[in-house]
C-alpha positions as CSV (number, residue, x, y, z in Angstrom):
1,X,-21.9,-6.4,-4.6
2,X,-23.8,-5.9,-8.0
3,X,-27.2,-6.4,-5.8
4,X,-26.3,-3.8,-3.5
5,X,-27.1,-1.3,-6.3
6,X,-30.5,-2.0,-6.4
7,X,-31.8,-0.3,-2.9
8,X,-32.0,3.3,-1.5
9,X,-29.3,4.8,0.4
10,X,-29.1,8.0,2.7
11,X,-25.4,8.5,1.3
12,X,-24.1,11.5,-0.2
13,X,-21.2,11.1,-2.9
14,X,-18.5,13.9,-3.0
15,X,-14.8,13.6,-4.0
16,X,-11.7,15.7,-3.3
17,X,-9.4,16.6,-6.0
18,X,-6.9,19.7,-7.2
19,X,-10.3,20.7,-8.8
20,X,-12.7,20.6,-5.6
21,X,-10.2,21.0,-2.7
22,X,-12.7,20.7,-0.1
23,X,-15.1,18.2,-1.6
24,X,-18.1,20.7,-1.2
25,X,-21.4,20.5,-3.0
26,X,-21.5,22.2,-6.0
27,X,-17.8,23.6,-5.6
28,X,-16.0,21.6,-8.2
29,X,-14.1,23.4,-11.4
30,X,-14.2,26.9,-10.2
31,X,-10.6,27.9,-10.1
32,X,-9.9,30.7,-12.0
33,X,-6.1,30.3,-11.5
34,X,-4.1,27.2,-10.9
35,X,-2.0,24.6,-12.0
36,X,-3.3,24.5,-15.8
37,X,-3.9,28.3,-15.9
38,X,-1.8,28.6,-19.2
39,X,-3.5,25.7,-21.0
40,X,-6.9,27.0,-20.0
41,X,-6.0,30.7,-20.9
42,X,-8.6,31.0,-24.0
43,X,-11.3,29.2,-22.2
44,X,-11.3,30.3,-18.6
45,X,-13.1,29.1,-15.7
46,X,-14.5,25.6,-15.5
47,X,-12.3,24.4,-18.2
48,X,-9.5,22.3,-16.2
49,X,-7.9,24.9,-14.5
50,X,-6.5,23.3,-11.8
51,X,-6.0,19.2,-12.3
52,X,-3.2,18.9,-10.4
53,X,-1.0,20.1,-7.6
54,X,2.7,21.0,-8.0
55,X,4.6,19.2,-4.7
56,X,7.8,21.0,-4.2
57,X,11.1,19.0,-3.0
58,X,11.0,18.9,1.0
59,X,7.3,19.8,1.1
60,X,4.1,18.3,2.7
61,X,1.0,19.0,1.1
62,X,-2.4,18.3,2.2
63,X,-4.5,16.4,-0.4
64,X,-7.9,16.4,1.7
65,X,-8.9,17.4,5.1
66,X,-12.6,16.4,5.7
67,X,-15.0,17.3,8.6
68,X,-18.1,14.9,9.1
69,X,-18.7,11.4,9.3
70,X,-18.4,8.7,6.5
71,X,-15.9,6.4,4.4
72,X,-13.4,7.1,1.6
73,X,-14.2,4.2,-0.9
74,X,-11.4,5.0,-3.5
75,X,-8.4,6.7,-4.1
76,X,-6.9,7.2,-7.6
77,X,-3.7,9.1,-7.8
78,X,-0.4,9.5,-10.3
79,X,2.5,11.8,-10.4
80,X,4.4,13.1,-13.2
81,X,7.6,11.5,-12.5
82,X,9.4,8.2,-11.3
83,X,9.5,9.9,-7.7
84,X,7.8,6.5,-6.0
85,X,8.9,5.9,-2.8
86,X,10.2,9.7,-2.6
87,X,6.5,10.3,-2.1
88,X,5.3,9.7,1.4
89,X,1.5,9.2,2.0
90,X,-0.2,9.8,5.5
91,X,-3.5,9.4,6.0
92,X,-5.0,10.5,9.7
93,X,-8.5,9.6,11.1
94,X,-10.5,11.6,13.6
95,X,-8.2,14.0,14.4
96,X,-5.6,11.6,15.7
97,X,-1.8,13.1,15.8
98,X,-0.6,9.6,14.7
99,X,-1.2,8.9,11.1
100,X,-3.1,5.2,10.6
101,X,-1.4,4.9,7.2
102,X,2.3,6.0,6.4
103,X,3.5,4.2,3.7
104,X,5.9,5.5,0.4
105,X,3.0,6.2,-2.3
106,X,4.3,3.4,-4.7
107,X,4.4,0.9,-1.8
108,X,1.1,1.8,-0.7
109,X,-0.2,0.8,-4.0
110,X,1.9,-2.7,-4.2
111,X,4.1,-1.4,-6.7
112,X,7.5,-0.2,-5.3
113,X,9.4,-0.1,-8.4
114,X,8.9,1.9,-11.0
115,X,11.7,0.8,-13.4
116,X,9.3,-1.3,-15.4
117,X,5.5,-1.0,-15.6
118,X,3.4,-4.1,-15.0
119,X,-0.2,-4.0,-14.7
120,X,-1.9,-4.9,-11.5
121,X,-5.4,-6.3,-11.4
122,X,-6.9,-7.0,-7.9
123,X,-9.5,-6.1,-5.7
124,X,-7.9,-4.1,-3.1
125,X,-5.4,-2.2,-5.7
126,X,-4.7,-1.7,-9.4
127,X,-2.2,-0.1,-11.2
128,X,-3.4,0.6,-14.8
129,X,-1.3,2.3,-17.6
130,X,0.7,4.4,-17.6
131,X,0.9,4.8,-13.6
132,X,-2.9,5.2,-12.7
133,X,-2.7,3.8,-8.9
134,X,-6.0,2.8,-7.4
135,X,-6.7,1.6,-3.6
136,X,-10.4,0.5,-3.1
137,X,-10.1,-0.7,0.4
138,X,-12.9,1.2,2.3
139,X,-11.8,3.6,5.1
140,X,-14.5,4.8,7.9
141,X,-14.6,7.8,9.9
142,X,-16.4,9.2,12.4
143,X,-15.5,12.7,12.7
144,X,-12.6,13.8,9.9
145,X,-10.0,12.5,8.0
146,X,-6.8,14.2,6.4
147,X,-4.5,12.5,3.7
148,X,-1.1,14.6,3.2
149,X,1.8,13.8,0.7
150,X,5.4,14.7,1.7
151,X,8.1,15.0,-1.0
152,X,11.2,14.1,0.0
153,X,13.1,13.7,-3.1
154,X,15.3,16.1,-4.8
155,X,12.8,17.2,-7.4
156,X,9.1,18.9,-7.6
157,X,6.6,16.8,-9.0
158,X,3.1,17.1,-10.4
159,X,0.3,15.2,-8.4
160,X,-2.9,14.3,-9.8
161,X,-5.7,12.7,-7.7
162,X,-9.6,11.9,-6.6
163,X,-10.2,10.7,-3.5
164,X,-14.0,9.1,-3.8
165,X,-16.0,9.6,-0.3
166,X,-19.4,8.8,1.0
167,X,-21.1,11.0,3.9
168,X,-23.1,8.5,5.8
169,X,-24.0,7.4,9.4
170,X,-21.8,4.6,9.9
171,X,-21.9,1.5,12.6
172,X,-20.6,2.6,15.8
173,X,-18.4,-0.9,15.8
174,X,-16.9,0.4,12.2
175,X,-13.0,0.1,12.5
176,X,-10.0,2.4,11.4
177,X,-7.9,1.3,8.3
178,X,-4.3,0.9,8.8
179,X,-1.2,0.4,6.6
180,X,2.4,0.1,7.7
181,X,5.4,0.1,5.6
182,X,9.1,-1.8,6.7
183,X,12.4,-2.3,5.1
184,X,15.2,-4.2,6.1
185,X,18.5,-4.4,3.8
186,X,20.1,-6.4,4.4
187,X,18.3,-9.0,6.5
188,X,20.8,-10.2,9.7
189,X,21.8,-13.7,9.6
190,X,19.2,-16.3,10.9
191,X,16.5,-13.3,11.6
192,X,12.9,-13.3,10.6
193,X,11.7,-10.7,8.5
194,X,9.0,-8.5,11.2
195,X,6.0,-7.4,8.5
196,X,4.1,-6.1,11.8
197,X,4.6,-5.9,15.8
198,X,3.5,-4.0,18.6
199,X,-0.3,-3.6,17.2
200,X,-3.0,-3.7,20.0
201,X,-6.6,-3.5,19.8
202,X,-9.5,-5.5,18.4
203,X,-9.3,-5.9,14.3
204,X,-8.5,-8.1,11.6
205,X,-5.7,-8.2,9.1
206,X,-6.4,-8.2,5.3
207,X,-3.2,-7.7,3.5
208,X,0.4,-8.2,2.8
209,X,2.5,-6.3,-0.1
210,X,6.1,-7.3,-0.3
211,X,9.0,-6.1,-2.3
212,X,11.7,-8.5,-2.3
213,X,15.5,-8.4,-3.5
214,X,17.2,-11.5,-3.5
215,X,21.0,-11.2,-3.1
216,X,22.0,-15.2,-3.3
217,X,21.7,-17.4,-6.3
218,X,19.4,-20.2,-5.9
219,X,15.7,-20.3,-4.7
220,X,14.7,-17.9,-2.3
221,X,11.3,-18.5,-1.0
222,X,11.4,-21.6,1.6
223,X,10.8,-19.1,4.7
224,X,7.3,-19.7,6.3
225,X,5.1,-16.6,7.3
226,X,3.9,-17.0,11.2
227,X,0.9,-15.2,12.7
228,X,1.1,-14.6,16.4
229,X,-2.6,-14.0,17.4
230,X,-3.7,-12.8,20.9
231,X,-0.2,-13.6,23.4
232,X,1.0,-15.8,21.3
233,X,4.8,-16.2,22.3
234,X,7.5,-18.5,21.0
235,X,5.1,-20.2,18.6
236,X,2.5,-18.7,16.4
237,X,-1.5,-20.1,15.8
238,X,-1.1,-19.7,11.6
239,X,2.1,-20.5,10.4
240,X,2.7,-21.0,6.2
241,X,4.4,-23.3,4.5
242,X,6.4,-21.5,2.1
243,X,6.8,-18.1,0.6
244,X,5.2,-18.7,-3.1
245,X,2.7,-20.8,-1.0
246,X,1.4,-17.5,1.1
247,X,1.4,-15.9,-2.3
248,X,-1.4,-18.8,-3.5
249,X,1.9,-19.8,-5.8
250,X,3.4,-23.1,-5.9
251,X,6.8,-24.5,-6.6
252,X,8.9,-21.5,-7.1
253,X,6.6,-19.7,-9.3
254,X,8.2,-22.1,-11.8
255,X,6.8,-23.0,-15.1
256,X,9.3,-24.7,-17.6
257,X,12.1,-22.8,-16.0
258,X,10.6,-19.4,-15.9
259,X,9.2,-17.3,-13.2
260,X,5.6,-16.6,-14.2
261,X,4.2,-13.5,-13.1
262,X,0.4,-13.4,-12.4
263,X,-2.4,-10.9,-11.2
264,X,-5.6,-12.0,-9.7
265,X,-8.3,-10.8,-7.5
266,X,-6.5,-11.9,-4.0
267,X,-2.9,-12.5,-4.8
268,X,-0.2,-12.1,-7.3
269,X,3.4,-12.0,-8.2
270,X,2.6,-9.0,-10.1
271,X,6.7,-8.4,-11.5
272,X,9.8,-10.0,-11.7
273,X,12.8,-7.8,-12.3
274,X,16.2,-8.1,-12.9
275,X,19.0,-10.3,-14.7
276,X,18.5,-13.6,-17.0
277,X,18.1,-16.5,-15.5
278,X,15.8,-18.1,-13.2
279,X,17.8,-18.9,-10.0
280,X,20.4,-15.8,-10.1
281,X,21.0,-13.1,-7.7
282,X,19.8,-9.5,-7.6
283,X,16.1,-10.3,-8.7
284,X,13.3,-8.4,-7.4
285,X,10.0,-9.8,-7.0
286,X,6.6,-7.8,-6.5
287,X,4.0,-9.9,-4.5
288,X,0.8,-9.2,-2.6
289,X,-2.0,-11.3,-0.8
290,X,-5.0,-9.6,0.2
291,X,-7.0,-11.2,2.9
292,X,-10.5,-10.2,1.9
293,X,-12.4,-13.1,2.1
294,X,-10.1,-14.8,5.0
295,X,-9.3,-12.1,7.2
296,X,-7.3,-13.2,10.2
297,X,-8.8,-11.9,13.2
298,X,-7.5,-10.9,16.6
299,X,-8.8,-9.6,19.7
300,X,-5.9,-7.9,21.8
301,X,-2.7,-8.0,19.6
302,X,-0.8,-9.3,16.5
303,X,2.6,-9.7,15.1
304,X,3.5,-11.0,11.7
305,X,6.8,-12.6,10.5
306,X,8.3,-14.3,7.4
307,X,11.6,-16.3,7.4
308,X,13.8,-15.7,4.1
309,X,15.3,-19.1,3.3
310,X,17.1,-20.5,0.2
311,X,19.3,-23.8,-0.2
312,X,22.9,-24.4,0.7
313,X,24.8,-27.9,-0.1
314,X,23.6,-31.2,1.0
315,X,20.1,-30.3,0.9
316,X,20.2,-27.8,3.9
317,X,18.5,-24.6,4.1
318,X,20.3,-21.0,3.9
319,X,19.1,-18.5,6.2
320,X,19.1,-15.3,3.7
321,X,20.5,-11.8,3.8
322,X,17.8,-10.1,1.3
323,X,16.6,-6.7,0.8
324,X,12.9,-6.9,2.0
325,X,10.5,-4.5,2.2
326,X,6.7,-5.1,3.2
327,X,3.2,-2.9,3.9
328,X,0.7,-4.6,6.2
329,X,-2.8,-3.8,6.0
330,X,-5.5,-4.1,8.6
331,X,-8.5,-2.7,10.5
332,X,-8.8,-2.1,14.3
333,X,-10.3,-0.1,17.1
334,X,-7.4,1.7,17.9
335,X,-5.7,4.9,16.5
336,X,-2.6,4.9,19.0
337,X,-0.3,2.1,17.5
338,X,3.2,3.5,17.4
339,X,4.8,3.0,13.9
340,X,8.6,2.3,13.2
341,X,10.5,5.6,11.7
342,X,10.5,5.6,8.0
343,X,13.9,5.3,6.5
344,X,15.2,8.4,4.7
345,X,15.4,8.8,0.9
346,X,19.0,6.8,0.8
347,X,17.0,4.0,2.9
348,X,14.3,3.7,0.6
349,X,15.9,3.7,-2.6
350,X,15.7,0.7,-4.8
351,X,19.1,-0.3,-6.4
């Protein structure tokens, strides 16, 4: 990527934030009144008057509404509380009534659980101290984009953010970015967990984030991930060999009798949270896998599932009934896919 910095570009840079809600040229930092008016009362205009938005309980706000052609290049955001899953991020492209991104805010940034901080360092997502959430997936648009945030929690919160963009001509074969959330708690016995389904169009799958709550003692990650591509029915084209294998670990993430967290450019087990003892119930695992150099291409449709398997007596697999959440990330040429209805606040809560 560094060699991309050495040539001229016909690109205009802009960003949308509480200090420039439209992203217009020369319009940043102009607020006279705002969220930090009291702190800036002796300094006046131009001195950090409106650095955040206050999002009341039960309300929805527009973070950005931009017309033109270009791409979102980077999103940074943080909130003043541990709202996490109770803030819902939605992104719309080119006037579509359906959001291409509809995900709880913390899950979108591969960090569902705010109870304990962990650094997450990857190419697509970074979470930095104390809770600076960053996304680097490029998101092209031909005519417009809109970013909204809904607070379904009981308390107001302050939202700081910056959406960095490029105004430019994009290729006619550019694809739209998508992200979809799912949760099943508990997973029905002997049923695979569905990460993505009913997706149509031409595109490629670029990432999986999973937050996995284990409800049984013993190792829980024997299940295989499966990608059903372009008409696959009973059996997939791509079939993995185990959950930790898909997330590019091995042998239970176990080194000397302990789970070992790791965060790398493409894959990670970025957090293990719960009680002592490696193979105990009530643990939560935070895992991501970015298909940046190895996208999974589809021309017509795509379905993605993963099994939840542990061990029972006599060396037999045990189908698990765990608490599993996921975010699927992909690009496609469609904007009309129908997503599952998000759970309510109780259905999203991590206990």
